[in-house]
C-alpha positions as CSV (number, residue, x, y, z in Angstrom):
1,M,2.7,-2.6,0.6
2,F,-0.4,-1.8,2.6
3,S,-2.1,-2.8,5.8
4,C,-5.7,-3.7,6.6
5,Y,-7.5,-1.8,9.3
6,S,-7.3,-5.0,11.4
7,G,-3.7,-4.0,12.1
8,V,-2.2,-7.0,10.2
9,P,0.3,-5.8,7.6
10,C,-0.5,-7.2,4.1
11,I,1.4,-7.4,0.9
12,T,0.2,-8.5,-2.5
13,D,2.0,-11.1,-4.6
14,C,2.7,-8.5,-7.4
15,V,4.3,-6.0,-5.0
16,M,6.5,-8.8,-3.6
17,A,7.5,-9.8,-7.2
18,E,8.3,-6.1,-8.0
19,L,10.5,-5.8,-4.9
20,E,12.4,-8.9,-5.9
21,K,12.9,-7.5,-9.4
22,L,14.2,-4.2,-8.1
23,G,17.3,-5.9,-6.5
24,M,19.8,-4.7,-4.0
25,K,18.6,-1.1,-3.8
26,Y,15.3,-2.4,-2.1
27,R,16.7,-5.3,-0.1
28,V,15.6,-3.8,3.2
29,A,12.1,-3.3,2.0
30,L,12.1,-6.9,0.6
31,R,13.4,-8.3,4.0
32,I,10.6,-6.4,5.8
33,A,8.0,-7.6,3.3
34,K,9.1,-11.2,3.8
35,D,8.3,-11.0,7.5
36,P,6.1,-14.0,8.4
37,R,3.8,-11.8,10.4
38,F,2.7,-10.1,7.1
39,D,-0.4,-11.6,5.3
40,R,0.1,-12.3,1.6
41,L,-2.7,-11.3,-0.6
42,P,-2.8,-13.4,-3.8
43,C,-3.2,-11.7,-7.1
44,S,-5.3,-13.3,-9.9
45,H,-4.2,-11.0,-12.7
46,K,-1.4,-11.6,-15.2
47,G,1.2,-9.0,-16.0
48,T,-0.5,-6.1,-14.2
49,Y,1.8,-3.4,-12.9
50,A,1.8,-3.5,-9.0
51,D,0.6,0.1,-8.6
52,D,-2.4,-0.7,-10.9
53,C,-3.2,-3.8,-8.7
54,L,-3.1,-1.7,-5.5
55,V,-5.2,1.1,-6.9
56,Q,-7.8,-1.5,-8.1
57,R,-7.8,-3.3,-4.8
58,V,-8.3,-0.2,-2.6
59,T,-10.9,1.1,-5.0
60,Q,-13.0,-2.1,-4.5
61,H,-12.3,-2.5,-0.8
62,K,-11.7,0.7,1.2
63,C,-10.5,-1.2,4.3
64,Y,-6.8,-0.5,3.7
65,I,-4.2,2.0,4.7
66,V,-1.7,2.2,1.8
67,A,2.0,2.4,2.9
68,T,4.3,3.8,0.2
69,V,7.0,6.3,-0.5
70,D,6.2,6.2,-4.3
71,R,5.1,9.8,-5.3
72,D,3.1,8.6,-8.3
73,L,1.3,6.0,-6.3
74,K,0.5,8.4,-3.5
75,R,-1.0,10.9,-6.1
76,R,-3.2,8.1,-7.5
77,I,-4.3,6.9,-4.1
78,R,-5.2,10.4,-3.0
79,K,-7.9,10.5,-5.7
80,I,-9.7,7.5,-4.1
81,P,-12.1,8.7,-1.4
82,G,-11.5,7.4,2.1
83,V,-8.2,5.6,1.6
84,P,-5.4,6.9,4.0
85,I,-1.8,6.8,3.0
86,M,1.1,6.0,5.4
87,Y,4.7,6.9,4.6
88,I,8.0,7.6,6.4
89,S,9.3,11.2,6.5
90,N,12.2,12.4,8.8
91,H,12.4,8.9,10.4
92,R,8.8,9.1,11.5
93,Y,5.7,7.3,10.3
94,N,3.0,9.6,9.0
95,I,-0.6,8.9,8.0
96,E,-2.4,11.3,5.8
97,R,-6.0,11.7,6.8
98,M,-8.5,12.1,3.9
99,P,-10.4,15.4,4.0
100,D,-14.1,15.0,4.8
101,D,-15.0,16.0,1.2
102,Y,-13.2,12.9,0.0
103,G,-14.9,10.2,2.0
104,A,-13.2,10.3,5.4
105,P,-15.5,9.2,8.2
106,R,-16.8,11.9,10.4
107,L,-15.8,11.7,14.1
């Protein structure tokens, strides 16, 4: 799940499909993802792992903040210059800013 800088949360079709496959353990995440205020981003690929789809999308279009608690996905996203990561820790939202060396805009 990720959101565009416009402030509208977005979710790709493959992430939605993965949440549906994961079942009851992720029912809260699925309910949030099905919120009609979220924009659905269609995926044209076949059989691609959702993480690969997200990494490919943010590599091509660096206008997203990726929201995830998945450690492996966070590690992969950190390698992409200029893509912030949002996650929940201790019941708070956190956004990792990218270091200047990795493409973060200078203020």
